[in-house]
TIVONU-266011 format. One record per atom (N, C-alpha, C): residue in three letters; x, y, z. Coordinates in pm, 1 decimal, m for minus. Example, Ala and Ser with C-alpha at 12.3 -4.5 7.8 and 13.67 -1.06 7.14 Angstrom:
% TIVONU-266011
   torlum          X          Y          Z
      Ala     1319.0     m569.0      780.0
      Ala     1230.0     m450.0      780.0
      Ala     1320.0     m330.0      780.0
      Ser     1285.0     m225.0      708.0
      Ser     1367.0     m106.0      714.0
      Ser     1290.0        3.0      787.0
***
This chain:
% TIVONU-266011
   torlum          X          Y          Z
      Met      201.9     4743.8    m7507.9
      Met      292.0     4723.2    m7420.3
      Met      281.2     4787.9    m7290.1
      Lys      265.2     4716.9    m7170.4
      Lys      246.5     4799.0    m7058.7
      Lys      399.8     4759.2    m6980.1
      Ile      441.0     4890.7    m6935.8
      Ile      559.0     4892.0    m6857.9
      Ile      556.2     4861.5    m6702.3
      Lys      588.4     4758.4    m6677.8
      Lys      594.5     4700.7    m6541.6
      Lys      706.8     4773.1    m6460.8
      Ser      817.7     4775.9    m6504.5
      Ser      912.0     4804.7    m6423.2
      Ser     1025.9     4893.5    m6530.6
      Ala     1104.1     4989.9    m6475.8
      Ala     1192.6     5068.2    m6541.7
      Ala     1301.0     5097.2    m6438.0
      Val     1430.7     5027.8    m6451.5
      Val     1521.4     5032.2    m6374.7
      Val     1649.4     5079.7    m6430.6
      Phe     1720.3     5178.3    m6387.6
      Phe     1835.6     5239.2    m6424.3
      Phe     1960.4     5123.1    m6410.0
      Glu     2026.6     5086.9    m6486.5
      Glu     2151.8     4958.9    m6489.7
      Glu     2287.4     5028.4    m6467.0
      Val     2319.8     5103.5    m6555.8
      Val     2472.6     5133.2    m6570.9
      Val     2493.3     5276.4    m6675.2
      Ser     2589.8     5344.9    m6671.5
      Ser     2625.2     5455.2    m6746.1
      Ser     2780.5     5385.3    m6810.1
      Ser     2783.7     5400.7    m6942.3
      Ser     2909.7     5347.5    m6990.2
      Ser     2970.7     5464.2    m7086.8
      Pro     3109.2     5498.3    m7071.4
      Pro     3160.5     5589.9    m7138.2
      Pro     3199.3     5541.8    m7300.0
      Asp     3203.6     5431.3    m7313.3
      Asp     3255.3     5376.8    m7434.4
      Asp     3172.5     5235.3    m7458.6
      Leu     3214.9     5205.3    m7587.3
      Leu     3144.0     5061.9    m7615.7
      Leu     3197.0     4958.5    m7533.9
      Lys     3318.5     4931.0    m7527.5
      Lys     3381.0     4828.1    m7452.3
      Lys     3353.2     4814.6    m7313.5
      Ser     3289.5     4938.7    m7254.3
      Ser     3225.9     4943.1    m7125.0
      Ser     3089.2     4908.5    m7106.3
      Cys     3015.8     4879.3    m7238.0
      Cys     2876.8     4865.8    m7222.7
      Cys     2856.1     4719.2    m7159.8
      Pro     2739.9     4691.4    m7100.2
      Pro     2705.9     4548.7    m7042.9
      Pro     2715.6     4458.0    m7136.9
      Asn     2769.1     4340.4    m7084.5
      Asn     2778.6     4227.9    m7175.2
      Asn     2663.7     4138.2    m7128.7
      Trp     2557.1     4123.2    m7229.0
      Trp     2437.2     4059.1    m7208.0
      Trp     2381.2     4042.0    m7338.6
      Asn     2261.4     3974.1    m7351.0
      Asn     2187.2     3946.6    m7488.8
      Asn     2066.1     4022.3    m7481.7
      Arg     2032.9     4126.5    m7385.2
      Arg     1907.8     4178.4    m7393.3
      Arg     1903.9     4266.2    m7510.8
      Pro     1781.1     4250.6    m7598.7
      Pro     1765.8     4358.6    m7700.6
      Pro     1759.2     4504.8    m7662.1
      Glu     1837.0     4594.9    m7727.0
      Glu     1842.5     4730.4    m7683.8
      Glu     1783.9     4814.2    m7777.5
      Phe     1725.4     4921.3    m7748.9
      Phe     1642.0     5024.1    m7832.9
      Phe     1700.0     5166.3    m7782.2
      Ala     1778.4     5217.6    m7872.5
      Ala     1842.7     5341.5    m7824.9
      Ala     1760.2     5479.4    m7888.3
      Phe     1791.9     5567.8    m7789.8
      Phe     1713.8     5699.6    m7830.6
      Phe     1807.7     5803.1    m7839.0
      Ile     1805.5     5881.9    m7934.4
      Ile     1932.4     5987.0    m7956.8
      Ile     1841.2     6109.4    m8039.6
      Gly     1893.5     6231.7    m8023.5
      Gly     1882.9     6341.4    m8088.9
      Gly     1958.9     6482.7    m8057.0
      Arg     1925.5     6567.6    m8133.7
      Arg     2002.5     6685.9    m8109.9
      Arg     1984.1     6738.7    m7960.5
      Ser     2087.5     6782.3    m7901.3
      Ser     2067.4     6826.5    m7766.2
      Ser     1947.8     6914.4    m7739.5
      Asn     1871.8     6884.3    m7624.7
      Asn     1752.6     6969.0    m7596.2
      Asn     1616.8     6938.4    m7686.3
      Val     1635.9     6837.7    m7743.9
      Val     1506.7     6791.5    m7818.4
      Val     1402.3     6722.1    m7748.8
      Gly     1405.7     6702.8    m7619.1
      Gly     1303.8     6648.3    m7532.9
      Gly     1310.3     6507.7    m7522.2
      Lys     1466.4     6456.6    m7529.7
      Lys     1482.7     6309.3    m7497.4
      Lys     1430.2     6246.7    m7384.1
      Ser     1505.3     6327.8    m7265.2
      Ser     1478.8     6261.1    m7143.8
      Ser     1328.8     6269.3    m7097.7
      Ser     1267.4     6372.5    m7141.6
      Ser     1127.8     6391.1    m7119.5
      Ser     1038.8     6265.9    m7165.2
      Leu     1092.4     6222.2    m7291.9
      Leu     1017.7     6111.3    m7381.2
      Leu     1036.4     5961.7    m7312.2
      Ile     1170.2     5968.6    m7253.4
      Ile     1202.5     5837.1    m7203.0
      Ile     1126.4     5834.2    m7051.4
      Asn     1122.8     5947.5    m7004.2
      Asn     1016.3     5940.5    m6867.6
      Asn      884.7     5907.2    m6889.6
      Leu      840.8     5951.8    m7004.6
      Leu      714.3     5949.0    m7045.3
      Leu      695.7     5786.4    m7073.3
      Leu      780.3     5723.2    m7160.4
      Leu      753.6     5589.1    m7189.0
      Leu      746.1     5507.4    m7067.7
      Ala      833.0     5531.6    m6967.5
      Ala      861.8     5445.8    m6840.7
      Ala      752.9     5506.0    m6742.9
      Glu      681.0     5614.3    m6769.4
      Glu      587.0     5670.9    m6681.1
      Glu      653.8     5667.2    m6526.7
      Gln      795.0     5722.6    m6549.9
      Gln      862.0     5766.7    m6411.0
      Gln      918.1     5907.7    m6447.0
      Lys      886.5     6011.2    m6365.8
      Lys      936.3     6134.7    m6400.8
      Lys     1090.0     6160.3    m6376.5
      Gly     1144.2     6084.3    m6301.7
      Gly     1277.7     6116.2    m6265.9
      Gly     1374.6     5996.3    m6324.5
      Leu     1332.6     5909.5    m6397.2
      Leu     1414.1     5803.8    m6453.5
      Leu     1518.5     5869.3    m6525.9
      Ala     1505.6     5944.0    m6619.7
      Ala     1605.2     6012.1    m6702.9
      Ala     1616.1     6182.5    m6677.9
      Met     1743.8     6217.1    m6679.0
      Met     1771.4     6369.4    m6636.1
      Met     1712.2     6452.5    m6720.7
      Val     1617.7     6542.4    m6679.2
      Val     1580.8     6659.3    m6756.4
      Val     1646.3     6770.7    m6717.8
      Ser     1689.8     6848.4    m6826.2
      Ser     1768.5     6968.5    m6797.6
      Ser     1727.2     7070.4    m6912.1
      Asp     1732.7     7204.2    m6882.6
      Asp     1711.5     7313.6    m6978.0
      Asp     1840.4     7324.2    m7032.6
      Lys     1952.5     7254.8    m6989.4
      Lys     2098.9     7284.7    m7040.2
      Lys     2121.9     7180.8    m7125.9
      Pro     2162.6     7242.0    m7269.1
      Pro     2202.1     7142.6    m7368.7
      Pro     2309.5     7045.7    m7322.5
      Gly     2302.3     6924.2    m7382.6
      Gly     2422.0     6842.4    m7370.2
      Gly     2428.9     6784.2    m7216.4
      Lys     2326.0     6778.9    m7148.8
      Lys     2341.5     6703.0    m7008.1
      Lys     2369.9     6575.3    m7017.7
      Thr     2333.3     6483.0    m7110.2
      Thr     2350.0     6340.9    m7116.0
      Thr     2496.5     6335.9    m7182.0
      Lys     2597.7     6270.2    m7106.9
      Lys     2749.1     6270.2    m7156.0
      Lys     2780.2     6106.9    m7168.7
      Leu     2711.7     6021.9    m7105.1
      Leu     2746.9     5885.9    m7110.9
      Leu     2614.3     5804.8    m7185.4
      Ile     2658.9     5682.7    m7224.5
      Ile     2531.2     5593.6    m7280.1
      Ile     2488.0     5511.7    m7170.4
      Asn     2353.5     5565.4    m7135.4
      Asn     2278.7     5511.4    m7011.9
      Asn     2161.9     5390.5    m7062.1
      Phe     2181.6     5293.8    m6951.2
      Phe     2117.2     5170.6    m6973.4
      Phe     2005.7     5177.7    m6894.1
      Phe     1850.7     5149.8    m6926.8
      Phe     1770.6     5116.3    m6842.4
      Phe     1698.0     4987.1    m6881.4
      Ile     1680.4     4898.6    m6785.6
      Ile     1617.0     4763.7    m6805.5
      Ile     1485.0     4779.3    m6799.2
      Met     1401.3     4735.2    m6886.0
      Met     1263.7     4765.3    m6895.1
      Met     1185.6     4619.8    m6902.2
      Asn     1089.0     4607.0    m6801.7
      Asn     1015.2     4492.3    m6778.0
      Asn     1114.0     4372.3    m6751.6
      Gly     1237.5     4406.5    m6703.7
      Gly     1320.2     4287.6    m6678.6
      Gly     1376.1     4224.3    m6794.9
      Ser     1340.2     4260.7    m6917.1
      Ser     1383.7     4185.2    m7041.7
      Ser     1447.9     4245.8    m7128.0
      Trp     1417.2     4371.5    m7168.8
      Trp     1479.4     4463.3    m7267.8
      Trp     1529.0     4589.9    m7220.1
      Cys     1617.5     4665.2    m7297.5
      Cys     1685.2     4757.4    m7267.2
      Cys     1654.7     4902.2    m7337.6
      Leu     1619.8     5004.7    m7270.9
      Leu     1623.5     5156.1    m7327.2
      Leu     1757.1     5187.0    m7294.9
      Val     1793.5     5267.3    m7411.6
      Val     1943.5     5311.8    m7418.3
      Val     1921.2     5466.4    m7431.1
      Asp     1976.7     5540.5    m7350.3
      Asp     1989.3     5695.0    m7376.2
      Asp     2114.0     5729.3    m7414.3
      Leu     2119.2     5794.2    m7546.6
      Leu     2262.8     5816.7    m7593.9
      Leu     2275.2     5979.9    m7594.8
      Pro     2386.3     6013.4    m7577.6
      Pro     2423.0     6161.8    m7570.0
      Pro     2362.5     6227.0    m7681.0
      Gly     2320.9     6344.8    m7696.5
      Gly     2260.8     6414.9    m7817.7
      Gly     2399.0     6454.6    m7890.0
      Tyr     2366.1     6467.2    m8000.8
      Tyr     2468.4     6489.1    m8107.2
      Tyr     2497.9     6642.5    m8138.3
      Gly     2431.1     6720.6    m8076.9
      Gly     2465.8     6866.9    m8093.3
      Gly     2587.3     6927.0    m8000.5
      Tyr     2595.9     6874.1    m7883.3
      Tyr     2693.5     6931.7    m7809.1
      Tyr     2818.4     6833.4    m7755.3
      Ala     2783.4     6703.4    m7794.5
      Ala     2900.8     6608.5    m7742.0
      Ala     3021.0     6629.2    m7817.8
      Ser     3134.8     6607.9    m7752.2
      Ser     3263.6     6625.3    m7808.6
      Ser     3284.5     6506.1    m7906.2
      Ala     3347.1     6533.5    m8035.8
      Ala     3345.0     6424.7    m8126.8
      Ala     3434.4     6467.5    m8247.3
      Ser     3453.0     6376.8    m8333.1
      Ser     3526.6     6412.1    m8456.4
      Ser     3404.2     6468.7    m8548.0
      Lys     3418.1     6590.6    m8604.9
      Lys     3350.4     6647.6    m8702.1
      Lys     3354.2     6622.8    m8843.6
      Leu     3467.4     6551.9    m8861.3
      Leu     3508.1     6519.5    m8999.1
      Leu     3419.8     6417.7    m9084.3
      Asp     3372.8     6322.4    m9015.0
      Asp     3281.9     6206.1    m9068.8
      Asp     3164.5     6159.7    m8993.5
      Arg     3164.8     6222.7    m8881.5
      Arg     3067.8     6181.8    m8761.3
      Arg     2970.5     6286.8    m8736.2
      His     2995.9     6401.2    m8806.6
      His     2895.6     6523.0    m8809.1
      His     2879.1     6588.5    m8653.4
      Gly     3001.4     6572.8    m8576.8
      Gly     2971.8     6648.2    m8449.1
      Gly     2906.3     6570.6    m8329.9
      Phe     2907.6     6442.1    m8338.2
      Phe     2835.7     6372.9    m8227.8
      Phe     2939.0     6272.1    m8164.1
      Asn     2917.5     6228.4    m8057.9
      Asn     2981.4     6153.2    m7960.2
      Asn     3058.1     6022.1    m8041.5
      Val     3188.9     6023.8    m8056.0
      Val     3260.2     5904.7    m8095.9
      Val     3231.1     5768.9    m8050.3
      Ala     3183.0     5780.5    m7914.3
      Ala     3158.3     5649.8    m7845.2
      Ala     3013.2     5613.4    m7886.8
      Val     2931.7     5711.5    m7930.0
      Val     2788.4     5675.7    m7969.3
      Val     2805.1     5617.3    m8119.1
      Ala     2881.6     5675.9    m8205.6
      Ala     2911.3     5603.4    m8328.1
      Ala     2952.0     5465.5    m8331.2
      Asp     3047.7     5441.6    m8233.8
      Asp     3090.7     5294.5    m8213.2
      Asp     2969.8     5209.5    m8176.1
      Tyr     2906.9     5254.0    m8060.4
      Tyr     2779.5     5192.3    m8012.1
      Tyr     2694.6     5161.4    m8134.7
      Ile     2650.9     5239.5    m8210.8
      Ile     2562.8     5229.4    m8318.0
      Ile     2599.8     5133.9    m8425.9
      Glu     2738.7     5142.8    m8464.9
      Glu     2779.9     5044.5    m8561.2
      Glu     2815.9     4936.3    m8532.4
      His     2865.6     4913.6    m8401.4
      His     2906.9     4777.5    m8364.1
      His     2844.9     4688.1    m8240.1
      Arg     2737.2     4768.2    m8193.8
      Arg     2671.1     4712.8    m8083.2
      Arg     2583.0     4587.5    m8141.3
      Glu     2608.6     4471.4    m8096.1
      Glu     2526.4     4360.0    m8158.7
      Glu     2400.8     4343.1    m8120.2
      Thr     2373.8     4389.5    m7966.4
      Thr     2231.8     4388.9    m7910.2
      Thr     2135.4     4491.4    m7966.3
      Leu     2209.9     4590.0    m8038.2
      Leu     2109.1     4711.6    m8070.6
      Leu     2011.8     4659.6    m8180.0
      Arg     1874.4     4686.4    m8157.2
      Arg     1776.6     4642.0    m8247.4
      Arg     1727.4     4770.4    m8333.1
      Thr     1724.7     4882.6    m8283.0
      Thr     1663.2     5008.1    m8364.2
      Thr     1718.7     5130.5    m8279.6
      Val     1736.7     5226.7    m8362.1
      Val     1759.7     5363.8    m8315.7
      Val     1653.5     5462.8    m8348.1
      Phe     1603.8     5519.4    m8229.5
      Phe     1488.1     5611.4    m8244.7
      Phe     1544.5     5769.3    m8238.8
      Val     1515.0     5837.3    m8333.7
      Val     1607.4     5941.7    m8366.4
      Val     1483.9     6043.1    m8339.1
      Leu     1504.8     6152.6    m8255.4
      Leu     1423.7     6252.3    m8209.5
      Leu     1439.1     6380.4    m8286.8
      Ile     1327.9     6441.9    m8350.0
      Ile     1336.3     6545.8    m8435.5
      Ile     1251.4     6644.8    m8363.8
      Asp     1295.1     6792.5    m8346.5
      Asp     1211.8     6889.0    m8298.7
      Asp     1111.3     6916.1    m8393.1
      Ser      979.1     6888.4    m8380.0
      Ser      879.5     6909.8    m8502.1
      Ser      850.4     7069.8    m8519.1
      Arg      904.2     7140.2    m8419.2
      Arg      876.0     7290.7    m8461.5
      Arg      978.0     7356.0    m8557.5
      Leu     1077.2     7291.8    m8598.6
      Leu     1182.1     7356.1    m8671.2
      Leu     1184.0     7300.2    m8804.4
      Glu     1227.0     7395.1    m8899.8
      Glu     1255.8     7360.6    m9032.0
      Glu     1381.6     7246.7    m9025.8
      Pro     1395.3     7180.2    m9145.5
      Pro     1502.9     7052.7    m9123.7
      Pro     1627.4     7148.7    m9088.9
      Gln     1690.0     7068.6    m9001.4
      Gln     1829.7     7133.3    m8918.6
      Gln     1924.0     7048.6    m8993.8
      Lys     2029.3     7111.6    m9029.1
      Lys     2145.8     7022.7    m9101.1
      Lys     2219.1     6924.1    m9002.1
      Ile     2221.5     6963.8    m8874.3
      Ile     2290.6     6837.4    m8774.9
      Ile     2195.8     6716.6    m8797.3
      Asp     2068.8     6725.4    m8787.8
      Asp     1988.3     6625.8    m8798.5
      Asp     1984.7     6542.3    m8918.0
      Leu     2001.4     6610.4    m9037.3
      Leu     2002.9     6561.4    m9180.5
      Leu     2147.4     6489.1    m9186.2
      Asp     2239.5     6560.5    m9142.6
      Asp     2369.1     6488.1    m9158.0
      Asp     2380.8     6363.6    m9074.0
      Phe     2343.3     6373.3    m8961.8
      Phe     2322.5     6250.0    m8883.2
      Phe     2246.5     6130.3    m8948.9
      Leu     2131.8     6159.4    m8990.4
      Leu     2042.4     6060.7    m9058.0
      Leu     2118.3     6003.0    m9178.6
      Arg     2188.1     6077.9    m9259.0
      Arg     2238.1     6046.2    m9381.4
      Arg     2354.1     5950.1    m9328.8
      Trp     2444.4     5966.6    m9235.0
      Trp     2536.3     5880.1    m9173.2
      Trp     2470.9     5753.5    m9128.4
      Leu     2357.7     5774.2    m9061.5
      Leu     2305.2     5668.5    m9004.1
      Leu     2255.4     5568.5    m9106.5
      Gly     2210.8     5627.4    m9231.8
      Gly     2171.8     5534.8    m9328.5
      Gly     2264.4     5460.3    m9396.1
      Thr     2399.9     5479.2    m9359.8
      Thr     2522.0     5385.6    m9401.3
      Thr     2532.9     5277.8    m9297.6
      Cys     2471.3     5279.9    m9181.8
      Cys     2478.1     5190.3    m9088.3
      Cys     2377.9     5068.2    m9123.4
      Arg     2375.6     4954.9    m9046.6
      Arg     2303.6     4847.9    m9067.9
      Arg     2187.7     4860.7    m8987.1
      Thr     2175.6     4943.3    m8882.8
      Thr     2077.6     4960.6    m8776.6
      Thr     1962.4     5029.3    m8835.2
      Pro     1846.7     4968.0    m8814.5
      Pro     1719.0     5013.6    m8846.0
      Pro     1685.3     5138.6    m8752.5
      Phe     1624.0     5250.0    m8817.3
      Phe     1597.6     5358.1    m8740.4
      Phe     1460.8     5420.6    m8765.8
      Val     1391.8     5475.0    m8654.5
      Val     1265.8     5545.1    m8652.8
      Val     1278.7     5682.4    m8624.9
      Leu     1201.1     5764.3    m8667.7
      Leu     1200.5     5912.1    m8622.9
      Leu     1084.0     5928.1    m8549.7
      Ile     1114.2     6012.7    m8444.6
      Ile     1010.6     6046.4    m8341.2
      Ile     1008.9     6209.5    m8360.0
      Phe      906.9     6278.9    m8381.6
      Phe      897.9     6440.2    m8401.9
      Phe      844.0     6467.8    m8275.9
      Thr      918.9     6542.0    m8178.1
      Thr      880.0     6588.2    m8054.7
      Thr      815.0     6724.2    m8045.2
      Lys      766.7     6745.5    m7932.5
      Lys      715.0     6882.4    m7880.3
      Lys      613.5     6908.2    m7967.8
      Ala      502.7     6827.8    m8008.8
      Ala      390.5     6864.5    m8103.0
      Ala      305.8     6954.7    m8030.4
      Asp      310.6     6955.5    m7894.3
      Asp      211.4     7055.9    m7817.6
      Asp      236.5     7181.8    m7833.6
      Lys      357.7     7226.3    m7870.2
      Lys      401.4     7371.5    m7887.7
      Lys      352.0     7423.3    m8022.7
      Gln      242.8     7370.8    m8076.5
      Gln      216.7     7415.2    m8215.3
      Gln      100.5     7348.2    m8268.9
      Ser       19.8     7375.3    m8372.5
      Ser      m99.4     7313.0    m8402.4
      Ser      m72.1     7180.7    m8484.8
      Ala     m161.5     7101.3    m8482.1
      Ala     m146.4     6961.7    m8560.9
      Ala     m118.1     6996.7    m8699.5
      Thr     m180.7     7090.0    m8741.2
      Thr     m164.0     7116.7    m8904.4
      Thr      m22.9     7151.2    m8924.6
      Lys       35.4     7236.0    m8837.5
      Lys      178.3     7295.7    m8856.1
      Lys      266.8     7167.5    m8833.7
      Thr      247.8     7100.2    m8746.5
      Thr      334.9     6994.5    m8705.9
      Thr      331.3     6900.5    m8841.4
      Ala      207.9     6857.5    m8909.1
      Ala      213.1     6786.9    m9012.2
      Ala      298.3     6835.4    m9128.5
      Ala      283.7     6965.5    m9134.9
      Ala      337.1     7047.5    m9258.0
      Ala      514.7     7043.3    m9243.2
      Asn      550.7     7041.9    m9112.0
      Asn      693.4     7057.7    m9083.2
      Asn      748.2     6919.1    m9105.3
      Val      667.2     6801.4    m9053.7
      Val      706.8     6657.8    m9079.7
      Val      726.3     6648.1    m9225.4
      Lys      619.8     6678.1    m9312.5
      Lys      619.0     6646.3    m9476.4
      Lys      744.6     6709.1    m9510.9
      Val      792.2     6842.7    m9476.9
      Val      899.6     6917.4    m9544.0
      Val     1027.8     6835.2    m9499.1
      Phe     1032.1     6775.3    m9374.9
      Phe     1154.0     6703.8    m9320.6
      Phe     1173.6     6574.7    m9396.9
      Leu     1045.3     6495.5    m9416.9
      Leu     1056.1     6371.6    m9489.5
      Leu     1097.1     6384.8    m9633.3
      Ala     1055.6     6502.9    m9687.5
      Ala     1108.2     6540.5    m9837.2
      Ala     1244.2     6547.1    m9849.3
      Arg     1319.7     6633.3    m9760.1
      Arg     1449.0     6633.4    m9748.5
      Arg     1526.6     6499.6    m9738.2
      Leu     1469.1     6402.4    m9695.0
      Leu     1522.1     6271.8    m9680.4
      Leu     1532.7     6210.3    m9809.2
      Thr     1430.4     6225.2    m9896.1
      Thr     1434.2     6167.4   m10022.1
      Thr     1549.7     6202.8   m10105.4
      Glu     1628.5     6295.7   m10055.7
      Glu     1741.8     6336.1   m10149.1
      Glu     1843.6     6208.6   m10152.9
      Trp     1840.0     6147.5   m10055.3
      Trp     1926.0     6024.0   m10053.0
      Trp     1846.0     5897.8   m10006.0
      Arg     1724.8     5896.8    m9974.1
      Arg     1640.8     5788.9    m9947.6
      Arg     1525.5     5761.7   m10060.8
      Glu     1503.6     5623.2   m10082.4
      Glu     1386.9     5613.2   m10187.7
      Glu     1248.9     5599.2   m10108.7
      Glu     1254.5     5565.8    m9974.0
      Glu     1128.5     5568.9    m9888.4
      Glu     1151.2     5633.3    m9748.8
      Ala     1031.2     5696.6    m9722.7
      Ala     1040.7     5748.0    m9581.5
      Ala     1045.4     5661.8    m9484.9
      Pro     1118.2     5677.1    m9387.6
      Pro     1126.2     5606.7    m9263.5
      Pro      996.4     5609.3    m9177.4
      Thr      972.6     5500.9    m9096.1
      Thr      863.9     5509.0    m9005.5
      Thr      884.0     5622.0    m8917.3
      Tyr      779.8     5703.4    m8873.3
      Tyr      784.1     5793.0    m8785.1
      Tyr      661.6     5804.8    m8719.4
      Tyr      658.4     5873.0    m8585.5
      Tyr      569.7     5912.6    m8495.1
      Tyr      577.3     6037.3    m8438.6
      Ile      451.3     6090.4    m8387.1
      Ile      450.9     6226.4    m8342.1
      Ile      442.4     6208.3    m8189.2
      Ser      493.7     6299.5    m8124.2
      Ser      497.1     6275.4    m7970.2
      Ser      491.5     6417.9    m7907.5
      Ser      442.2     6411.1    m7776.8
      Ser      440.1     6523.0    m7686.2
      Ser      446.5     6467.2    m7555.0
      Ser      551.7     6507.3    m7470.4
      Ser      559.9     6458.3    m7331.1
      Ser      457.6     6542.3    m7232.5
      Val      420.9     6658.1    m7274.7
      Val      333.3     6727.6    m7213.6
      Val      192.4     6680.2    m7227.8
      Glu      157.5     6644.3    m7353.9
      Glu       17.5     6599.0    m7361.2
      Glu       29.3     6434.6    m7349.4
      Lys      137.1     6367.6    m7346.3
      Lys      137.1     6230.7    m7334.0
      Lys      108.0     6165.1    m7448.6
      Thr      126.3     6215.1    m7574.6
      Thr       93.8     6143.6    m7673.0
      Thr      221.9     6077.3    m7748.9
      Gly      198.2     5977.8    m7821.2
      Gly      298.2     5914.6    m7897.9
      Gly      363.1     5780.8    m7816.4
      Arg      332.5     5775.2    m7672.2
      Arg      390.5     5676.8    m7596.7
      Arg      347.1     5561.4    m7665.7
      Gly      227.5     5510.5    m7687.6
      Gly      165.7     5390.1    m7734.1
      Gly      240.1     5347.6    m7850.4
      Asp      241.1     5448.0    m7951.1
      Asp      303.6     5433.0    m8067.8
      Asp      440.8     5360.0    m8052.1
      Val      533.8     5432.9    m7969.7
      Val      657.4     5397.7    m7964.7
      Val      669.8     5241.1    m7897.7
      Leu      604.3     5241.0    m7807.3
      Leu      610.7     5116.3    m7721.5
      Leu      560.6     4983.5    m7802.1
      Asn      434.0     5031.5    m7882.8
      Asn      385.6     4934.7    m7968.2
      Asn      494.2     4876.8    m8078.4
      His      575.2     4982.2    m8131.4
      His      660.7     4932.0    m8226.9
      His      786.0     4861.9    m8162.7
      Ile      818.1     4885.3    m8044.4
      Ile      923.4     4799.7    m7973.9
      Ile      854.0     4663.7    m7938.6
      Asp      745.1     4663.4    m7906.2
      Asp      654.1     4521.5    m7879.7
      Asp      664.2     4444.3    m8008.6
      Arg      633.6     4485.4    m8109.6
      Arg      634.0     4423.8    m8245.3
      Arg      785.0     4361.6    m8286.6
      Leu      887.4     4433.7    m8244.7
      Leu     1006.0     4380.1    m8266.5
      Leu     1054.7     4273.5    m8177.8
      Leu     1003.8     4297.7    m8052.5
      Leu     1039.0     4193.6    m7957.7
      Leu      970.3     4053.1    m7995.8
      Ala      843.4     4074.9    m8036.4
      Ala      777.9     3968.2    m8086.8
      Ala      828.8     3890.4    m8202.9
      Lys      877.5     3953.1    m8286.9
      Lys      950.1     3904.3    m8397.3
      Lys     1090.1     3830.5    m8359.5
      Arg     1154.0     3875.3    m8253.5
      Arg     1264.0     3804.1    m8216.8
      Arg     1216.6     3679.9    m8139.8
      Thr     1105.6     3686.5    m8062.8
      Thr     1071.8     3559.4    m7999.4
      Thr     1036.0     3451.3    m8098.5
      Glu      960.2     3502.5    m8213.6
      Glu      934.7     3403.0    m8311.1
      Glu     1038.6     3364.0    m8383.1
      Ala     1157.1     3422.7    m8406.9
      Ala     1274.5     3389.0    m8469.0
      Ala     1353.5     3279.8    m8377.3
***
C-alpha cells in the first residue's frame, strides 16, 4: 500500500463524540512511551503527524487520521498513564474501552509491545481483556533497533508463550523500528488485505 495522503481529522474525548462515518478504522494502542506516535509517523511518512514526546501519557484523546481519503488510522491513549477504572479495565482509559467494545467501524486493533522488555503485566492484562472483545487484534513489537535481532526474537517468543495461558493460537505479529524504518510495509500490507476483503464483501 502506498500512502498518498494522511490528514488529521478530529480528536474525540469519548465514543459519542467520534465521527459519524462509514470509513473502516484501524486503531493503534500500547503502554505509554512504547513508540506509538513514532510508528504512526513512520506509517504516514510524516514526521509531525502524531505528537512525539518523551513524557508518558501525552495522548489523552482518541485521534483520527484519514489515510488516502478512504480509511482511518486511530491513535488511542496509552493504557499505562490514562485515567480509568482499574477494577476491570486494567488501568486504561474508559473511553478507549468503550471505543474498542462498541465502535462499529473499527476493524482491527494494533497493540504495540516494547520488544526490549520481558512480558509486562499491564500488556498481558490488556490483551487478556481485549481477547474478550470481538475486535481482531495484531501485535507490533517496537524498538527493535535497540537490541540484536536474536534478542528481539527471544523476547517475542517469551511474550507469545505467556499468551498461550489463555489463547490456543498466537496472534499475528510484526517487528518494527521507527529508527530503521522497518515493519512499515508489513503493517500497511496487513491493512491493505483487510480493506480488500471489505471491498470484495
